[in-house]
RODO-2510 file (C-alpha; in nm, 4 decimals, decimal comma):
residues 328
     n   res          X          Y          Z
     1     m    -4,2187     2,5520     6,3475
     2     a    -4,1588     2,2626     6,0809
     3     d    -4,2261     2,0386     6,3887
     4     e    -4,4961     2,2334     6,5539
     5     i    -4,6807     2,1852     6,2301
     6     l    -4,5934     1,8213     6,2262
     7     s    -4,7593     1,7705     6,5459
     8     r    -5,0723     1,8974     6,4566
     9     a    -5,1481     1,6448     6,1971
    10     d    -5,4321     1,4126     6,2696
    11     r    -5,4115     1,0297     6,3028
    12     e    -5,4235     1,0427     5,9416
    13     g    -5,1279     1,2618     5,8520
    14     q    -5,3893     1,5676     5,7640
    15     f    -5,4279     1,9204     5,8402
    16     p    -5,7902     1,9680     5,8880
    17     a    -5,7205     2,2909     6,0429
    18     f    -5,5602     2,4098     5,7944
    19     g    -5,7560     2,5819     5,4672
    20     p    -5,6214     2,6432     5,1215
    21     r    -5,4539     2,9532     5,1960
    22     s    -5,3209     2,8816     5,4799
    23     r    -5,1896     2,5864     5,3362
    24     a    -5,0637     2,7541     5,0559
    25     n    -4,8699     3,0403     5,2718
    26     l    -4,6844     2,7907     5,4532
    27     v    -4,5507     2,5984     5,1679
    28     n    -4,4300     2,9394     5,0345
    29     g    -4,2869     3,0014     5,3980
    30     f    -4,0746     2,6690     5,4030
    31     g    -3,9467     2,6927     5,0693
    32     k    -3,6866     2,9378     5,1950
    33     w    -3,5425     2,6390     5,3975
    34     p    -3,6039     2,3169     5,1516
    35     e    -3,3560     2,1132     5,3356
    36     q    -3,4752     2,1625     5,7093
    37     c    -3,8355     2,1914     5,6203
    38     r    -3,8589     1,8733     5,3712
    39     d    -4,0161     1,6579     5,5875
    40     v    -4,3497     1,9104     5,6384
    41     a    -4,3337     2,0051     5,2675
    42     v    -4,4057     1,6352     5,1904
    43     a    -4,6508     1,6130     5,4444
    44     i    -4,8261     1,8952     5,3084
    45     a    -4,8235     1,7762     4,9918
    46     n    -5,0153     1,4858     5,0467
    47     e    -5,2667     1,6895     5,1999
    48     v    -5,3343     1,9596     4,8841
    49     l    -5,3198     1,6292     4,6716
    50     a    -5,5823     1,4461     4,8855
    51     r    -5,8085     1,7817     4,8717
    52     k    -5,6826     1,8134     4,4845
    53     e    -6,0929     1,8666     4,4126
    54     e    -6,0804     2,1731     4,6191
    55     l    -5,8444     2,3511     4,3698
    56     s    -6,1230     2,4585     4,2009
    57     a    -6,1695     2,6858     4,4837
    58     c    -5,8318     2,8448     4,5508
    59     d    -5,7838     3,2027     4,4717
    60     p    -5,5172     3,2789     4,2516
    61     q    -5,2207     3,3869     4,5309
    62     a    -5,2898     3,0659     4,6806
    63     l    -5,2487     2,8718     4,3296
    64     a    -4,9541     3,0703     4,2710
    65     l    -4,8039     3,0179     4,6092
    66     l    -4,8648     2,6624     4,6206
    67     v    -4,6644     2,6054     4,2880
    68     s    -4,3794     2,8651     4,3468
    69     g    -4,3777     2,6573     4,7008
    70     f    -4,3120     2,3164     4,5819
    71     g    -4,1006     2,3988     4,3526
    72     n    -3,8562     2,4148     4,6192
    73     w    -3,8676     2,0190     4,6132
    74     p    -3,8446     1,9246     4,3016
    75     k    -3,6733     1,5738     4,3734
    76     e    -4,0000     1,4819     4,5510
    77     t    -4,2315     1,2695     4,3622
    78     i    -4,5370     1,3566     4,5403
    79     c    -4,4235     1,7599     4,5111
    80     r    -4,4343     1,7398     4,1308
    81     d    -4,7775     1,5282     4,1233
    82     v    -4,9277     1,8494     4,3168
    83     t    -4,7575     2,0879     4,0665
    84     v    -4,9114     1,8833     3,7677
    85     a    -5,2651     1,8528     3,9376
    86     i    -5,2840     2,2589     4,0026
    87     a    -5,1502     2,3110     3,6423
    88     n    -5,4269     2,1042     3,5082
    89     e    -5,6709     2,3018     3,7455
    90     i    -5,5373     2,6793     3,5841
    91     a    -5,5672     2,4938     3,2241
    92     a    -5,9106     2,3709     3,2805
    93     r    -6,0276     2,7166     3,4007
    94     e    -6,2822     2,8567     3,1528
    95     e    -6,2400     3,2051     3,2483
    96     g    -5,8678     3,1880     3,2071
    97     l    -5,6447     3,3473     3,4133
    98     s    -5,8215     3,7089     3,3704
    99     d    -5,8073     3,7157     3,7725
   100     f    -5,4529     3,6667     3,8092
   101     g    -5,2516     3,9567     3,8709
   102     p    -4,9252     4,0335     3,7251
   103     q    -4,7209     3,9135     4,0392
   104     g    -4,9838     3,6089     4,0076
   105     l    -4,9128     3,5321     3,6827
   106     a    -4,4987     3,5698     3,7501
   107     t    -4,5042     3,3834     4,0064
   108     l    -4,6544     3,0910     3,8479
   109     a    -4,4398     3,1196     3,5481
   110     n    -4,1528     3,1034     3,8291
   111     g    -4,2910     2,7942     3,9812
   112     l    -4,3633     2,5937     3,6513
   113     i    -4,0427     2,6324     3,5105
   114     k    -3,8619     2,4517     3,7673
   115     w    -4,0527     2,1615     3,6271
   116     a    -4,0404     2,1759     3,2708
   117     d    -3,9250     1,8565     3,1972
   118     e    -4,2037     1,6691     3,4311
   119     l    -4,4779     1,9094     3,3036
   120     g    -4,3613     1,9128     2,9306
   121     s    -4,5834     2,0996     2,7068
   122     s    -4,8617     2,1405     2,9667
   123     s    -5,1379     2,3556     2,8743
   124     a    -5,1051     2,5893     3,1660
   125     k    -4,7710     2,7317     2,9952
   126     i    -4,9958     2,8390     2,7166
   127     a    -5,2728     2,9766     2,9306
   128     i    -5,0368     3,1794     3,1090
   129     a    -4,8849     3,3092     2,7800
   130     r    -5,2375     3,3737     2,5933
   131     e    -5,2945     3,6135     2,9192
   132     v    -5,0024     3,7881     2,8658
   133     i    -5,0635     3,8599     2,5085
   134     a    -5,4490     3,9489     2,6279
   135     r    -5,2338     4,2530     2,8497
   136     a    -4,9845     4,3644     2,5939
   137     d    -5,0968     4,6817     2,6240
   138     l    -5,0961     4,7118     3,0227
   139     l    -4,6970     4,5308     2,9739
   140     p    -4,5832     4,8730     3,0634
   141     t    -4,7142     4,8505     3,4150
   142     f    -4,5508     4,5420     3,4811
   143     t    -4,2557     4,5454     3,7406
   144     a    -3,9180     4,4451     3,6737
   145     s    -3,9566     4,1291     3,8860
   146     e    -4,2651     4,0452     3,7219
   147     v    -4,1169     4,0987     3,3577
   148     t    -3,8225     3,8953     3,4492
   149     s    -3,9770     3,5802     3,5363
   150     l    -4,2129     3,5927     3,2447
   151     f    -3,9513     3,6254     2,9849
   152     s    -3,6978     3,3461     3,1352
   153     a    -4,0307     3,1481     3,1509
   154     f    -4,1559     3,1995     2,8007
   155     c    -3,7808     3,1756     2,6323
   156     d    -3,7628     2,8210     2,8479
   157     w    -4,0639     2,6943     2,6771
   158     p    -4,0379     2,8078     2,2930
   159     e    -4,2094     2,4844     2,2133
   160     t    -4,5453     2,6820     2,2015
   161     e    -4,6676     2,9452     1,9219
   162     d    -4,8537     3,1377     2,2136
   163     c    -4,5126     3,1292     2,4170
   164     l    -4,2960     3,2584     2,1590
   165     k    -4,5261     3,5598     2,1026
   166     a    -4,5657     3,6040     2,4347
   167     a    -4,1567     3,6306     2,4595
   168     g    -4,1825     3,8735     2,1951
   169     l    -4,4303     4,1230     2,3297
   170     i    -4,2274     4,1524     2,6275
   171     a    -3,8854     4,1928     2,4491
   172     t    -4,0272     4,4904     2,2465
   173     e    -4,1595     4,6052     2,5958
   174     l    -3,7757     4,5584     2,7063
   175     g    -3,6227     4,7695     2,4147
   176     r    -3,8444     5,0500     2,4866
   177     r    -3,7524     5,0363     2,8518
   178     a    -3,3849     5,0336     2,7507
   179     r    -3,4772     5,3245     2,5197
   180     d    -3,6525     5,5862     2,8005
   181     d    -3,4493     5,5095     3,0880
   182     k    -3,2033     5,2258     3,0606
   183     l    -3,3640     4,9863     3,2585
   184     v    -3,2826     5,1465     3,5881
   185     a    -3,5397     4,9686     3,7497
   186     f    -3,4151     4,6411     3,7050
   187     a    -3,1464     4,4692     3,9879
   188     l    -2,8349     4,3224     3,8575
   189     r    -2,9709     4,0168     3,9348
   190     h    -3,2694     4,0971     3,6912
   191     l    -3,0525     4,1579     3,4417
   192     a    -2,8505     3,8532     3,4346
   193     l    -3,1683     3,6508     3,4451
   194     l    -3,2655     3,8691     3,1086
   195     a    -2,9432     3,7656     2,9254
   196     n    -2,9505     3,4364     3,0270
   197     a    -3,2725     3,4129     2,8505
   198     f    -3,2640     3,6386     2,5606
   199     g    -2,9118     3,3735     2,5056
   200     k    -3,1439     3,0786     2,4865
   201     r    -3,3262     3,2106     2,1463
   202     p    -3,1607     3,1947     1,8101
   203     v    -2,9677     3,5260     1,7462
   204     g    -3,2064     3,7710     1,5711
   205     e    -3,5017     3,6227     1,7089
   206     l    -3,7134     3,8685     1,9588
   207     n    -3,5563     4,1427     1,7925
   208     s    -3,3090     4,1264     2,1144
   209     r    -3,0213     4,3113     2,0089
   210     q    -3,0829     4,6333     2,1708
   211     a    -3,2503     4,4974     2,4666
   212     v    -2,9381     4,2612     2,5002
   213     v    -2,6753     4,5700     2,4861
   214     a    -2,8629     4,7658     2,7030
   215     i    -2,8816     4,4801     2,9412
   216     a    -2,4537     4,4503     2,9157
   217     e    -2,4222     4,8621     2,9386
   218     a    -2,6230     4,8442     3,2884
   219     f    -2,3808     4,5527     3,3856
   220     y    -2,0998     4,7707     3,2783
   221     s    -2,2019     5,0950     3,4707
   222     r    -2,2889     4,9626     3,8128
   223     a    -1,9359     4,7548     3,7909
   224     d    -1,9398     4,8301     4,2199
   225     d    -2,2332     4,6570     4,2713
   226     l    -2,1435     4,2750     4,1078
   227     s    -1,9942     4,1742     4,4558
   228     i    -2,3168     4,1400     4,5957
   229     l    -2,4456     3,8835     4,2840
   230     t    -2,4745     3,5293     4,3883
   231     h    -2,2549     3,2746     4,1693
   232     r    -2,5846     3,1955     3,9720
   233     h    -2,6704     3,5297     3,8242
   234     l    -2,3134     3,5635     3,7585
   235     t    -2,2571     3,2244     3,5634
   236     a    -2,6233     3,3168     3,3848
   237     a    -2,4979     3,6668     3,3013
   238     v    -2,1874     3,5265     3,1370
   239     n    -2,4139     3,2458     2,9574
   240     g    -2,5855     3,5562     2,7992
   241     f    -2,3575     3,7727     2,7311
   242     s    -2,0995     3,5115     2,5043
   243     k    -2,4212     3,4547     2,2154
   244     w    -2,3295     3,7319     2,1333
   245     p    -1,9695     3,7592     2,1244
   246     e    -1,9037     4,0451     1,8442
   247     e    -2,0517     4,2966     2,0452
   248     n    -1,8203     4,5589     2,2685
   249     a    -2,0873     4,6122     2,4847
   250     r    -2,0894     4,2073     2,5769
   251     l    -1,7288     4,2343     2,5815
   252     r    -1,6997     4,4676     2,8851
   253     a    -1,9796     4,3323     3,1000
   254     t    -1,8269     4,0177     3,0724
   255     g    -1,4565     4,1259     3,1824
   256     l    -1,5819     4,2714     3,4457
   257     i    -1,7863     3,9634     3,5715
   258     a    -1,4313     3,7635     3,5070
   259     a    -1,2835     3,9908     3,6946
   260     e    -1,5174     3,9510     3,9959
   261     l    -1,4779     3,6100     3,9764
   262     r    -1,1289     3,6047     4,0143
   263     r    -1,1586     3,8603     4,3225
   264     r    -1,3715     3,5756     4,4831
   265     a    -1,1594     3,3215     4,3615
   266     v    -0,8455     3,4891     4,5247
   267     s    -1,0479     3,5907     4,8425
   268     d    -1,1953     3,2605     4,9017
   269     g    -0,8823     3,0654     4,7985
   270     g    -1,0460     2,9141     4,5003
   271     l    -1,3665     2,8713     4,3931
   272     p    -1,5579     2,5641     4,6237
   273     d    -1,9088     2,7458     4,6001
   274     l    -1,9546     2,6729     4,2356
   275     t    -2,1184     2,3466     4,1132
   276     p    -1,9976     2,1539     3,8103
   277     p    -2,2753     2,2941     3,6133
   278     q    -2,1613     2,6468     3,7014
   279     l    -1,8050     2,5900     3,6353
   280     a    -1,8706     2,4678     3,3099
   281     s    -2,0787     2,7117     3,1726
   282     l    -1,8566     2,9880     3,2596
   283     v    -1,5955     2,8147     3,0928
   284     n    -1,7890     2,7675     2,7888
   285     g    -1,9085     3,1468     2,8051
   286     f    -1,5428     3,3151     2,8707
   287     s    -1,4178     3,1112     2,5976
   288     k    -1,6071     3,3148     2,3289
   289     w    -1,3266     3,5404     2,3783
   290     p    -0,9896     3,4262     2,3392
   291     e    -0,7834     3,6807     2,3001
   292     d    -0,8867     3,8800     2,6287
   293     e    -0,6741     3,8746     2,9036
   294     d    -0,9667     3,8847     3,1487
   295     t    -1,1840     3,6677     3,0757
   296     g    -0,8439     3,4312     2,9677
   297     q    -0,7499     3,4785     3,3756
   298     a    -1,0903     3,4006     3,5066
   299     i    -1,0581     3,0378     3,2764
   300     f    -0,7218     2,9865     3,4661
   301     s    -0,9328     3,0248     3,8175
   302     v    -1,1291     2,7947     3,7105
   303     a    -0,8536     2,5399     3,5924
   304     s    -0,7196     2,6231     3,9551
   305     e    -1,0468     2,5205     4,1137
   306     l    -1,0723     2,1907     3,9337
   307     v    -0,6943     2,0915     3,9923
   308     r    -0,7577     2,1646     4,3925
   309     r    -1,1113     1,9513     4,3681
   310     g    -0,8654     1,6587     4,2077
   311     a    -0,9811     1,3619     4,0618
   312     a    -1,2588     1,3346     4,3763
   313     g    -1,3766     1,6557     4,2608
   314     l    -1,3942     1,5693     3,8918
   315     s    -1,6236     1,2526     3,9238
   316     h    -1,8739     1,5049     4,0109
   317     f    -1,9155     1,6270     3,6162
   318     n    -2,0948     1,4788     3,3578
   319     d    -1,9488     1,3682     3,0290
   320     r    -2,1018     1,6965     2,8598
   321     q    -1,9670     1,9496     3,1128
   322     l    -1,5977     1,7611     3,0950
   323     a    -1,6342     1,8211     2,7351
   324     v    -1,7031     2,1890     2,7871
   325     l    -1,4150     2,2245     3,0243
   326     i    -1,1546     2,0376     2,7777
   327     n    -1,2793     2,2654     2,4961
   328     g    -1,2885     2,5618     2,6916
***
């Protein structure tokens, strides 16, 4: 399919047959296979940037899909440039983001979070936050996925008052849902990302204790489902829970994650699929409970993986990650 799309470019390398919505759908689709579809993504990014004056006519879903889609190629300069252009368009809209539904806002936030360093304190982030603040009374209608994406983004953008206020409103909503139904609508992957997001904020901020306890208890009650979580989500959960090591609920949940990690190490003959940042983060998180047997055994599994990789494998760790491993 990617080759077929590329074959339809004109002599200038552009795709006049594809309108804004078609380009957005293509980018979003190809984003599921970033390595195989890199060339066509770059070609479409060049097309979007060449027609950036058309961005003002794009509907909310197209803009959201473009931001989310191009985020799958964070090392491509052209994809960054397109995202900056879209962010500027979002910030420049006089009507704000009132025409974006909750899913559109969440998709935008999820896309922009992948370019946090490049976009700095872009006013697009503030526009999203202000729209969420304006809809505070409607937060109970937002889905678990939408709440998770927005909260994760706002906790990653604490440099603005609006983002912090929006995060606080969502934290309050999470606390309400925790009281009412123990977060049953949230999949484990959502809970892992929420725990990680709470862990990025100072302890006590955002009235986080009740929500994080509920997240940990939900993890503990769904122990049989841990095997479906990716390494990314397991790492995120450990990182979040480790910020409150004095809470028994977090220790119980982290102990289950540690046991799952050991199971995978035995089953797979190590932990070959974990990246250096993930291994370092896991050791840093598990080390918050030095007396616990489960977390201690998980650290041993990571140590065994490091031995298996040898000096060549350790060369892929940066100085900070090596320091974390040594301290853990």
